[in-house]
VEXVEXTI-773308 format. One record per residue (C-alpha): residue number from 0; z, x, y. Coordinates in nm, 3 decimals. Example, Ala and Ser with C-alpha at 12.3 -4.5 7.8 and 13.67 -1.06 7.14 Angstrom:
2
(rec 0; (0.780; 1.230; -0.450)),
(rec 1; (0.714; 1.367; -0.106)),
END
This chain:
436
(rec 0; (7.442; 10.370; 7.861)),
(rec 1; (7.140; 10.267; 8.056)),
(rec 2; (7.186; 10.162; 8.425)),
(rec 3; (7.006; 9.838; 8.502)),
(rec 4; (6.764; 9.802; 8.781)),
(rec 5; (6.874; 9.546; 9.021)),
(rec 6; (6.523; 9.443; 9.093)),
(rec 7; (6.443; 9.356; 8.749)),
(rec 8; (6.525; 9.072; 8.519)),
(rec 9; (6.715; 9.225; 8.214)),
(rec 10; (6.646; 9.089; 7.875)),
(rec 11; (6.944; 8.987; 7.690)),
(rec 12; (7.063; 8.919; 7.327)),
(rec 13; (7.348; 8.697; 7.266)),
(rec 14; (7.556; 8.754; 6.953)),
(rec 15; (7.803; 8.460; 6.892)),
(rec 16; (7.896; 8.222; 6.624)),
(rec 17; (7.799; 7.849; 6.700)),
(rec 18; (8.052; 7.676; 6.904)),
(rec 19; (8.231; 7.652; 7.255)),
(rec 20; (8.214; 8.016; 7.322)),
(rec 21; (7.847; 8.048; 7.254)),
(rec 22; (7.777; 7.757; 7.487)),
(rec 23; (7.986; 7.888; 7.766)),
(rec 24; (7.828; 8.234; 7.737)),
(rec 25; (7.457; 8.076; 7.730)),
(rec 26; (7.568; 7.876; 8.027)),
(rec 27; (7.679; 8.191; 8.236)),
(rec 28; (7.363; 8.369; 8.112)),
(rec 29; (7.155; 8.091; 8.226)),
(rec 30; (7.285; 8.138; 8.604)),
(rec 31; (7.262; 8.501; 8.594)),
(rec 32; (6.877; 8.517; 8.617)),
(rec 33; (6.818; 8.712; 8.285)),
(rec 34; (6.591; 8.644; 7.991)),
(rec 35; (6.749; 8.545; 7.666)),
(rec 36; (6.516; 8.717; 7.408)),
(rec 37; (6.779; 8.635; 7.099)),
(rec 38; (7.057; 8.415; 7.028)),
(rec 39; (7.210; 8.461; 6.694)),
(rec 40; (7.537; 8.448; 6.467)),
(rec 41; (7.625; 8.818; 6.400)),
(rec 42; (7.707; 8.711; 6.041)),
(rec 43; (7.338; 8.639; 5.974)),
(rec 44; (7.174; 8.851; 6.214)),
(rec 45; (6.937; 9.119; 6.052)),
(rec 46; (6.957; 9.462; 6.233)),
(rec 47; (6.570; 9.499; 6.225)),
(rec 48; (6.531; 9.183; 6.413)),
(rec 49; (6.784; 9.322; 6.707)),
(rec 50; (6.573; 9.637; 6.724)),
(rec 51; (6.230; 9.418; 6.729)),
(rec 52; (6.330; 9.222; 7.028)),
(rec 53; (6.454; 9.549; 7.211)),
(rec 54; (6.695; 9.382; 7.455)),
(rec 55; (6.824; 9.568; 7.750)),
(rec 56; (7.178; 9.431; 7.713)),
(rec 57; (7.371; 9.276; 7.413)),
(rec 58; (7.664; 9.024; 7.484)),
(rec 59; (7.869; 8.959; 7.195)),
(rec 60; (8.159; 8.727; 7.146)),
(rec 61; (8.463; 8.893; 6.982)),
(rec 62; (8.650; 8.724; 6.703)),
(rec 63; (8.796; 8.801; 6.366)),
(rec 64; (8.517; 8.598; 6.187)),
(rec 65; (8.250; 8.863; 6.324)),
(rec 66; (8.433; 9.172; 6.261)),
(rec 67; (8.273; 9.272; 5.942)),
(rec 68; (7.941; 9.170; 6.088)),
(rec 69; (7.989; 9.405; 6.410)),
(rec 70; (8.088; 9.706; 6.172)),
(rec 71; (7.775; 9.652; 5.973)),
(rec 72; (7.573; 9.635; 6.298)),
(rec 73; (7.748; 9.939; 6.450)),
(rec 74; (7.465; 10.193; 6.408)),
(rec 75; (7.241; 9.959; 6.609)),
(rec 76; (7.465; 9.856; 6.855)),
(rec 77; (7.579; 10.198; 6.935)),
(rec 78; (7.237; 10.281; 7.020)),
(rec 79; (7.219; 10.439; 7.383)),
(rec 80; (6.932; 10.208; 7.492)),
(rec 81; (7.172; 9.902; 7.476)),
(rec 82; (7.403; 9.805; 7.740)),
(rec 83; (7.708; 9.632; 7.561)),
(rec 84; (7.921; 9.336; 7.715)),
(rec 85; (8.191; 9.224; 7.499)),
(rec 86; (8.407; 8.890; 7.572)),
(rec 87; (8.684; 8.735; 7.355)),
(rec 88; (8.527; 8.420; 7.192)),
(rec 89; (8.869; 8.226; 7.243)),
(rec 90; (8.905; 8.293; 7.586)),
(rec 91; (8.540; 8.227; 7.650)),
(rec 92; (8.572; 7.905; 7.490)),
(rec 93; (8.844; 7.786; 7.723)),
(rec 94; (8.686; 7.921; 8.033)),
(rec 95; (8.595; 7.663; 8.286)),
(rec 96; (8.560; 7.587; 8.643)),
(rec 97; (8.655; 7.847; 8.913)),
(rec 98; (8.752; 8.105; 8.645)),
(rec 99; (8.406; 8.044; 8.450)),
(rec 100; (8.207; 8.090; 8.793)),
(rec 101; (8.415; 8.399; 8.850)),
(rec 102; (8.343; 8.551; 8.538)),
(rec 103; (7.974; 8.461; 8.551)),
(rec 104; (7.954; 8.667; 8.879)),
(rec 105; (8.092; 8.963; 8.704)),
(rec 106; (7.843; 8.918; 8.409)),
(rec 107; (7.540; 8.881; 8.647)),
(rec 108; (7.653; 9.201; 8.820)),
(rec 109; (7.704; 9.409; 8.519)),
(rec 110; (7.367; 9.312; 8.374)),
(rec 111; (7.161; 9.361; 8.707)),
(rec 112; (7.355; 9.685; 8.797)),
(rec 113; (7.509; 9.591; 9.119)),
(rec 114; (7.850; 9.499; 9.267)),
(rec 115; (7.767; 9.164; 9.430)),
(rec 116; (8.045; 8.946; 9.272)),
(rec 117; (8.123; 8.744; 9.568)),
(rec 118; (8.048; 8.377; 9.573)),
(rec 119; (7.742; 8.244; 9.786)),
(rec 120; (7.822; 8.262; 10.151)),
(rec 121; (8.124; 8.503; 10.142)),
(rec 122; (8.096; 8.822; 10.346)),
(rec 123; (8.087; 9.149; 10.139)),
(rec 124; (8.410; 9.328; 10.125)),
(rec 125; (8.424; 9.649; 10.297)),
(rec 126; (8.395; 9.957; 10.076)),
(rec 127; (8.721; 10.140; 10.058)),
(rec 128; (8.591; 10.460; 9.891)),
(rec 129; (8.649; 10.772; 10.077)),
(rec 130; (8.350; 10.935; 10.245)),
(rec 131; (8.305; 11.317; 10.302)),
(rec 132; (8.417; 11.496; 10.595)),
(rec 133; (8.719; 11.503; 10.835)),
(rec 134; (8.816; 11.173; 11.021)),
(rec 135; (8.739; 11.137; 11.376)),
(rec 136; (9.012; 11.298; 11.597)),
(rec 137; (9.156; 11.098; 11.904)),
(rec 138; (8.971; 11.351; 12.116)),
(rec 139; (8.661; 11.287; 11.979)),
(rec 140; (8.712; 10.898; 12.000)),
(rec 141; (8.776; 10.929; 12.384)),
(rec 142; (8.514; 11.204; 12.448)),
(rec 143; (8.308; 10.970; 12.667)),
(rec 144; (8.597; 10.810; 12.845)),
(rec 145; (8.675; 10.913; 13.192)),
(rec 146; (9.007; 10.949; 13.378)),
(rec 147; (8.905; 10.759; 13.722)),
(rec 148; (8.968; 10.394; 13.568)),
(rec 149; (9.327; 10.518; 13.474)),
(rec 150; (9.386; 10.678; 13.812)),
(rec 151; (9.283; 10.342; 14.001)),
(rec 152; (9.493; 10.130; 13.769)),
(rec 153; (9.802; 10.373; 13.838)),
(rec 154; (9.740; 10.341; 14.219)),
(rec 155; (9.716; 9.954; 14.191)),
(rec 156; (10.070; 9.912; 14.015)),
(rec 157; (10.237; 10.201; 14.205)),
(rec 158; (10.365; 9.969; 14.475)),
(rec 159; (10.541; 9.737; 14.196)),
(rec 160; (10.712; 9.996; 14.026)),
(rec 161; (11.124; 10.012; 14.059)),
(rec 162; (11.271; 10.257; 14.279)),
(rec 163; (11.644; 10.357; 14.419)),
(rec 164; (11.791; 10.338; 14.736)),
(rec 165; (11.722; 10.724; 14.824)),
(rec 166; (11.332; 10.702; 14.753)),
(rec 167; (11.314; 10.373; 14.949)),
(rec 168; (11.448; 10.514; 15.264)),
(rec 169; (11.142; 10.720; 15.411)),
(rec 170; (11.065; 10.863; 15.746)),
(rec 171; (10.684; 10.802; 15.758)),
(rec 172; (10.530; 10.959; 15.463)),
(rec 173; (10.790; 11.240; 15.419)),
(rec 174; (11.045; 11.247; 15.152)),
(rec 175; (11.441; 11.267; 15.248)),
(rec 176; (11.590; 11.597; 15.252)),
(rec 177; (11.902; 11.667; 15.092)),
(rec 178; (12.132; 11.612; 15.402)),
(rec 179; (11.944; 11.304; 15.502)),
(rec 180; (11.978; 11.173; 15.118)),
(rec 181; (12.354; 11.248; 15.173)),
(rec 182; (12.379; 11.057; 15.506)),
(rec 183; (12.201; 10.766; 15.311)),
(rec 184; (12.459; 10.773; 15.066)),
(rec 185; (12.751; 10.716; 15.310)),
(rec 186; (12.638; 10.341; 15.321)),
(rec 187; (12.774; 10.288; 14.974)),
(rec 188; (12.972; 10.606; 14.879)),
(rec 189; (13.268; 10.742; 15.104)),
(rec 190; (13.229; 11.097; 15.151)),
(rec 191; (13.536; 11.346; 15.251)),
(rec 192; (13.553; 11.460; 15.608)),
(rec 193; (13.344; 11.777; 15.672)),
(rec 194; (13.631; 11.917; 15.890)),
(rec 195; (13.949; 11.846; 15.675)),
(rec 196; (14.179; 12.122; 15.619)),
(rec 197; (14.283; 11.990; 15.264)),
(rec 198; (14.203; 11.762; 15.030)),
(rec 199; (14.466; 11.545; 14.781)),
(rec 200; (14.582; 11.756; 14.520)),
(rec 201; (14.623; 12.071; 14.736)),
(rec 202; (14.273; 12.202; 14.741)),
(rec 203; (14.110; 12.328; 15.066)),
(rec 204; (13.817; 12.077; 15.165)),
(rec 205; (13.483; 12.191; 15.162)),
(rec 206; (13.185; 12.092; 15.391)),
(rec 207; (12.956; 11.802; 15.222)),
(rec 208; (12.658; 12.053; 15.230)),
(rec 209; (12.843; 12.336; 15.043)),
(rec 210; (12.789; 12.259; 14.664)),
(rec 211; (12.844; 12.612; 14.554)),
(rec 212; (13.160; 12.508; 14.391)),
(rec 213; (13.034; 12.169; 14.209)),
(rec 214; (13.140; 12.138; 13.839)),
(rec 215; (13.128; 11.892; 13.565)),
(rec 216; (13.481; 12.019; 13.439)),
(rec 217; (13.812; 11.906; 13.546)),
(rec 218; (13.965; 12.219; 13.612)),
(rec 219; (14.319; 12.085; 13.623)),
(rec 220; (14.281; 11.907; 13.297)),
(rec 221; (14.096; 12.181; 13.103)),
(rec 222; (14.399; 12.397; 13.024)),
(rec 223; (14.614; 12.102; 12.928)),
(rec 224; (14.349; 11.976; 12.700)),
(rec 225; (14.287; 12.317; 12.526)),
(rec 226; (14.672; 12.361; 12.471)),
(rec 227; (14.685; 12.045; 12.250)),
(rec 228; (14.438; 12.180; 12.002)),
(rec 229; (14.621; 12.386; 11.724)),
(rec 230; (14.470; 12.617; 11.472)),
(rec 231; (14.465; 12.450; 11.114)),
(rec 232; (14.428; 12.664; 10.804)),
(rec 233; (14.115; 12.620; 10.601)),
(rec 234; (14.147; 12.464; 10.253)),
(rec 235; (14.178; 12.707; 9.976)),
(rec 236; (13.934; 12.623; 9.675)),
(rec 237; (14.026; 12.765; 9.333)),
(rec 238; (13.668; 12.896; 9.240)),
(rec 239; (13.789; 12.950; 8.869)),
(rec 240; (13.798; 12.589; 8.818)),
(rec 241; (13.446; 12.509; 8.936)),
(rec 242; (13.177; 12.423; 8.674)),
(rec 243; (12.830; 12.275; 8.629)),
(rec 244; (12.812; 11.921; 8.596)),
(rec 245; (12.575; 11.769; 8.328)),
(rec 246; (12.300; 11.574; 8.516)),
(rec 247; (12.166; 11.421; 8.195)),
(rec 248; (12.305; 11.296; 7.889)),
(rec 249; (12.309; 11.545; 7.617)),
(rec 250; (12.073; 11.486; 7.317)),
(rec 251; (12.239; 11.305; 7.020)),
(rec 252; (11.959; 11.399; 6.766)),
(rec 253; (11.644; 11.602; 6.738)),
(rec 254; (11.356; 11.498; 6.956)),
(rec 255; (11.113; 11.252; 6.842)),
(rec 256; (10.798; 11.143; 7.025)),
(rec 257; (10.602; 11.294; 7.300)),
(rec 258; (10.727; 11.435; 7.620)),
(rec 259; (10.478; 11.245; 7.827)),
(rec 260; (10.172; 11.029; 7.796)),
(rec 261; (9.842; 10.919; 7.945)),
(rec 262; (9.870; 10.555; 8.059)),
(rec 263; (9.542; 10.343; 8.097)),
(rec 264; (9.577; 10.020; 8.301)),
(rec 265; (9.284; 9.773; 8.268)),
(rec 266; (9.187; 9.400; 8.301)),
(rec 267; (8.878; 9.231; 8.391)),
(rec 268; (8.572; 9.473; 8.297)),
(rec 269; (8.827; 9.672; 8.123)),
(rec 270; (8.706; 9.661; 7.757)),
(rec 271; (8.375; 9.815; 7.842)),
(rec 272; (8.524; 10.078; 8.071)),
(rec 273; (8.808; 10.157; 7.802)),
(rec 274; (8.545; 10.197; 7.538)),
(rec 275; (8.351; 10.458; 7.762)),
(rec 276; (8.671; 10.650; 7.842)),
(rec 277; (8.770; 10.665; 7.473)),
(rec 278; (8.468; 10.766; 7.338)),
(rec 279; (8.480; 11.072; 7.557)),
(rec 280; (8.809; 11.202; 7.484)),
(rec 281; (8.823; 11.478; 7.223)),
(rec 282; (8.959; 11.434; 6.857)),
(rec 283; (9.277; 11.629; 6.952)),
(rec 284; (9.527; 11.582; 7.244)),
(rec 285; (9.875; 11.721; 7.309)),
(rec 286; (9.958; 11.398; 7.453)),
(rec 287; (9.939; 11.019; 7.326)),
(rec 288; (9.742; 10.787; 7.537)),
(rec 289; (9.892; 10.450; 7.600)),
(rec 290; (9.664; 10.158; 7.669)),
(rec 291; (9.790; 9.833; 7.850)),
(rec 292; (9.519; 9.565; 7.900)),
(rec 293; (9.658; 9.190; 7.921)),
(rec 294; (9.458; 8.962; 7.706)),
(rec 295; (9.455; 8.580; 7.675)),
(rec 296; (9.564; 8.489; 7.346)),
(rec 297; (9.728; 8.840; 7.273)),
(rec 298; (9.461; 8.948; 7.026)),
(rec 299; (9.554; 9.302; 7.060)),
(rec 300; (9.479; 9.369; 6.676)),
(rec 301; (9.120; 9.299; 6.745)),
(rec 302; (9.125; 9.538; 7.048)),
(rec 303; (9.279; 9.788; 6.822)),
(rec 304; (8.982; 9.774; 6.579)),
(rec 305; (8.716; 9.745; 6.855)),
(rec 306; (8.850; 10.087; 7.008)),
(rec 307; (8.877; 10.248; 6.663)),
(rec 308; (8.499; 10.214; 6.634)),
(rec 309; (8.453; 10.447; 6.937)),
(rec 310; (8.761; 10.661; 6.935)),
(rec 311; (8.779; 11.003; 6.783)),
(rec 312; (9.183; 10.957; 6.816)),
(rec 313; (9.352; 10.745; 6.571)),
(rec 314; (9.406; 10.377; 6.737)),
(rec 315; (9.714; 10.202; 6.662)),
(rec 316; (9.930; 9.906; 6.769)),
(rec 317; (10.262; 10.011; 6.935)),
(rec 318; (10.569; 9.883; 6.761)),
(rec 319; (10.915; 9.873; 6.898)),
(rec 320; (11.161; 10.160; 6.801)),
(rec 321; (10.878; 10.373; 6.682)),
(rec 322; (10.803; 10.723; 6.839)),
(rec 323; (10.510; 10.753; 7.078)),
(rec 324; (10.318; 11.010; 6.870)),
(rec 325; (10.095; 11.261; 7.064)),
(rec 326; (9.731; 11.280; 6.966)),
(rec 327; (9.730; 10.874; 6.936)),
(rec 328; (9.583; 10.593; 7.105)),
(rec 329; (9.852; 10.321; 7.123)),
(rec 330; (9.780; 9.981; 7.235)),
(rec 331; (10.057; 9.804; 7.399)),
(rec 332; (10.119; 9.422; 7.414)),
(rec 333; (10.287; 9.275; 7.711)),
(rec 334; (10.636; 9.272; 7.532)),
(rec 335; (10.644; 9.647; 7.470)),
(rec 336; (10.755; 9.922; 7.680)),
(rec 337; (10.864; 10.290; 7.663)),
(rec 338; (11.181; 10.466; 7.727)),
(rec 339; (11.300; 10.836; 7.703)),
(rec 340; (11.543; 10.925; 7.409)),
(rec 341; (11.633; 11.249; 7.343)),
(rec 342; (11.364; 11.403; 7.526)),
(rec 343; (11.094; 11.221; 7.363)),
(rec 344; (10.926; 10.876; 7.445)),
(rec 345; (10.972; 10.588; 7.216)),
(rec 346; (10.841; 10.215; 7.213)),
(rec 347; (11.119; 9.954; 7.298)),
(rec 348; (11.107; 9.569; 7.307)),
(rec 349; (11.076; 9.472; 7.683)),
(rec 350; (11.020; 9.128; 7.838)),
(rec 351; (10.909; 9.303; 8.157)),
(rec 352; (10.646; 9.519; 7.968)),
(rec 353; (10.584; 9.890; 8.025)),
(rec 354; (10.694; 10.035; 8.341)),
(rec 355; (10.495; 10.304; 8.500)),
(rec 356; (10.834; 10.471; 8.629)),
(rec 357; (10.951; 10.509; 8.254)),
(rec 358; (10.709; 10.800; 8.200)),
(rec 359; (10.820; 11.160; 8.282)),
(rec 360; (10.609; 11.262; 8.578)),
(rec 361; (10.527; 11.632; 8.510)),
(rec 362; (10.391; 11.541; 8.143)),
(rec 363; (10.230; 11.245; 8.234)),
(rec 364; (9.924; 11.066; 8.376)),
(rec 365; (9.801; 10.724; 8.501)),
(rec 366; (9.446; 10.583; 8.495)),
(rec 367; (9.379; 10.257; 8.679)),
(rec 368; (9.039; 10.112; 8.525)),
(rec 369; (8.846; 9.819; 8.657)),
(rec 370; (9.109; 9.503; 8.676)),
(rec 371; (9.414; 9.706; 8.693)),
(rec 372; (9.708; 9.501; 8.842)),
(rec 373; (9.767; 9.589; 9.218)),
(rec 374; (10.134; 9.580; 9.151)),
(rec 375; (10.078; 9.920; 8.935)),
(rec 376; (9.949; 10.099; 9.245)),
(rec 377; (10.265; 10.184; 9.417)),
(rec 378; (10.452; 10.295; 9.102)),
(rec 379; (10.154; 10.510; 9.015)),
(rec 380; (10.148; 10.692; 9.339)),
(rec 381; (10.520; 10.739; 9.321)),
(rec 382; (10.496; 10.900; 9.007)),
(rec 383; (10.204; 11.107; 9.147)),
(rec 384; (10.445; 11.222; 9.425)),
(rec 385; (10.663; 11.335; 9.132)),
(rec 386; (10.397; 11.542; 8.968)),
(rec 387; (10.192; 11.318; 8.764)),
(rec 388; (9.815; 11.325; 8.743)),
(rec 389; (9.666; 10.982; 8.860)),
(rec 390; (9.320; 10.886; 8.877)),
(rec 391; (9.098; 10.562; 8.942)),
(rec 392; (8.761; 10.423; 8.800)),
(rec 393; (8.467; 10.413; 9.068)),
(rec 394; (8.106; 10.322; 9.011)),
(rec 395; (7.907; 10.029; 8.953)),
(rec 396; (8.090; 9.965; 8.629)),
(rec 397; (8.428; 9.867; 8.810)),
(rec 398; (8.397; 9.510; 8.872)),
(rec 399; (8.766; 9.454; 9.000)),
(rec 400; (8.826; 9.778; 9.178)),
(rec 401; (9.108; 9.663; 9.401)),
(rec 402; (9.386; 9.894; 9.230)),
(rec 403; (9.160; 10.181; 9.135)),
(rec 404; (9.014; 10.187; 9.474)),
(rec 405; (9.375; 10.198; 9.636)),
(rec 406; (9.475; 10.508; 9.443)),
(rec 407; (9.139; 10.667; 9.508)),
(rec 408; (9.191; 10.610; 9.894)),
(rec 409; (9.549; 10.763; 9.867)),
(rec 410; (9.354; 11.087; 9.762)),
(rec 411; (9.389; 11.048; 9.376)),
(rec 412; (9.118; 11.164; 9.124)),
(rec 413; (8.811; 10.939; 9.132)),
(rec 414; (8.536; 10.902; 8.879)),
(rec 415; (8.336; 10.708; 8.605)),
(rec 416; (8.558; 10.637; 8.270)),
(rec 417; (8.366; 10.948; 8.122)),
(rec 418; (8.471; 11.178; 8.413)),
(rec 419; (8.839; 11.061; 8.393)),
(rec 420; (8.839; 11.109; 8.019)),
(rec 421; (8.701; 11.480; 8.070)),
(rec 422; (8.956; 11.538; 8.344)),
(rec 423; (9.226; 11.429; 8.089)),
(rec 424; (9.074; 11.648; 7.823)),
(rec 425; (9.070; 11.965; 8.041)),
(rec 426; (9.428; 11.941; 8.073)),
(rec 427; (9.565; 11.821; 7.745)),
(rec 428; (9.282; 11.893; 7.484)),
(rec 429; (9.388; 12.110; 7.191)),
(rec 430; (9.161; 12.392; 7.116)),
(rec 431; (9.023; 12.372; 6.762)),
(rec 432; (9.041; 12.745; 6.689)),
(rec 433; (9.413; 12.744; 6.778)),
(rec 434; (9.488; 12.499; 6.514)),
(rec 435; (9.673; 12.659; 6.192)),
END
């Protein structure tokens, strides 16, 4: 797929049926500083005409009425010389106001090959991508800082610090000796006379300066306290009755479904990134690929058809109560989740949708593409701590990078969709020569 030059005006072909969707897309292109060299209904378009105008990018409004036409044009549209941009016709027709402006900025960024997607006058967001090298240490940050200002500050506030009566009683600049301190304490603490022959309790009195017999223990009370402690016999355990406890429910039947899965999360800009990822995956994987990308209008059947054209793996729509099959791409709607049954994953009906935490960590992976929900970042990182492989999309094709950048900043794998696919293949691809 070619990388647009930000300094040139790209030529664009708009393929859409006449109607509101086509008008919205034309309006977005008119504000994107591009040259529209062709505007045609895919059903009546001749492939030779598309090749003749040689656009740098092709914007397609997807709907069921043009599926057959796109299949006919597939050999031309799959040309590496075209940058393909797909949009749902039904969504494009309803897009208006702020949503239309936002999508138009993302479209312009994609066609011009840059990431300037903020409205005019907004400050550029700080890049959160990690940079090579170790972070600056505290010693390096304060390498040029001297200690003199701190010493001066300490001297200025020394007089205001709280003290006690012993340290306040000074003779000139000298610190009190122990005898002087004890004498000072007589103002508040009565001391026994130095020459007494006996103290209460029958013990001989000692001089106040003789501290050789000082102790923290009450010698009279210690034996009495010790005498109150009685030995208690340790409990006797019957080792013959000990047994291991089942930590998991025993399987009630044969395992059906995969032990783990590769979960792909996407959103704005996701269809193109998903196409690039699936087109790079091999034809045989030991794990299934689960795709969750919210769509306005829930046209998941169309998404299945689109991805089936580029994927070497079978692409199906996930259905509740069906096992999650390895070596297949399953498109999940918002009302489908997964759970582990008898050691294998199974699709279930779920109003909350798919939960990242429901995947077995050691056998699973999570990939966050452009537009993935930020709420999925923490569950993905939690799964990574338990042993899952996690990666995030980077590069100029990632137009909503918040979630993907967050996992990359946390130390997870970073790459373009093709690089993410190759990393998955390196771990779960099945060698053709090992097949029976």
